[in-house]
N, C-alpha and C positions, 0 to 999 in steps of 0.2 A: 504494500500500500504506500502510495506516495504521501509523504508528510513534510511539511515545512514548519520550522520552529523559530520564532523570533525571540530575541533576547536583547538586553542592553537598555531597556527603558528605565524610567525612574523619575525622581523629582530633581529639578535643576533650577537655579535662579536665572532670571533674564540675563542674556549675554553669555550664558554658559554653553557647554558642549556635551553632546552624547554621541556614542556610536552604537547604532543598532546592527545586529547580526541576524542573518537569515540562513539557517542551516537546513540541509535536506537529509532525509533518511529514506532509503528504499529506491533512490534514483539519483542520477548525477545531474546537477544543475547545468552542466555544460551544454546540454541539448535544448535549453529553454531560455527564452527571454524572461527577465525577472522585473517585477514592478514593486514599488513601495506605494502604499496607499494609507490614508488616514481618515478617521471618522471621529468628529467631535460630537458631544451630546446634542441631539436634536437636529443634526445636520446629515446630509448625505455623504457617503464615502466618496473621497476624491483622490485623484492621482497626485502623487508627490514627485515621483521620479521613476524612470524605467531605464534598463540597460539591456542592450541587445545580447544575443547569444555569444557573440565574439567579444563583447565588451567595447567594441569600437564605436558604438553609437549610444548616446545617452540623451535623456529628455528630463526636463525639470519644469515643474509648475512655476509660473511667474513669481509666486509668493515666496519661493525658496531659492530662486536662482542667486548664485553668488554666496549662499550660506550653506547649502547642503551639497554633498558629493556622494555619488553612488559608485561602487566598485565591486569587482568580483575576484575571488581567489579560487581558481580551479583545484589547486592542491588540497585546499581545506573544504572544498565543496560548499562554499559559503559566499553570500553576497552581503555587502555592508552598506550602510547609509550613515555617513559622517554628517552630523548636524552641528553647526557652529552658529554663534550669534543668535541663540534661541530667543524667541519672543513668546509672550503669554498666548498669543493666538496660534502658536504651534501645538498647544495642548490638545491631545487626541489619543485615541488608540491607533497604533501604527501596525499595519499588516504588510507582509510580503506575499507575493503571489507569483505563480509561474504559468507560462503559456508557450505554445509551440511557435516556431519561427513563422509558420504560415499565418496563424491567428494574429501574431504581433504586427503583421502588415497593416492591420486596421488601426493600429496606434496604441498609445499608452492610455488606455481607458479601462474602466472597471470591467465592462462586459466581456472583454476578450480574454480575460484571465481565468484559467480553469481551476488551478490548485491554489488553495489558500492556507495560510497559517492561522493560529488562534489570536494573534495580536499581542502587542505589548504596550502598556500604558506609558505615555510621556506627559509629564506635567511640568509646565514652566511657570514658576510662581516665586515671588519673594516672601 
């Protein structure tokens, strides 16, 4: 069974940093495009960042450009989301998800991602 597990969330002050990890079990992430999404209370799930299968192409939501960086480590079968200069509005549950190369042609959007993790809470507050 394909499973994704997020880790690295927590409570951080505004301006601080966190690094989220997305680890896979039961399959290798090398064959998939990976996305990071987030959902705040009362809001719809939104795309934060995506990375192509090769890692050569990345996408970021306008709200996180210049602050977040997505990367992948094949040796560790893990994808990361480095989050710097965090703001209170970044508070949400963060999810990673995987999809095929073919599906990813439709873009970094929630509906094209098939496999999801359970999420990790990120809270930015003083």
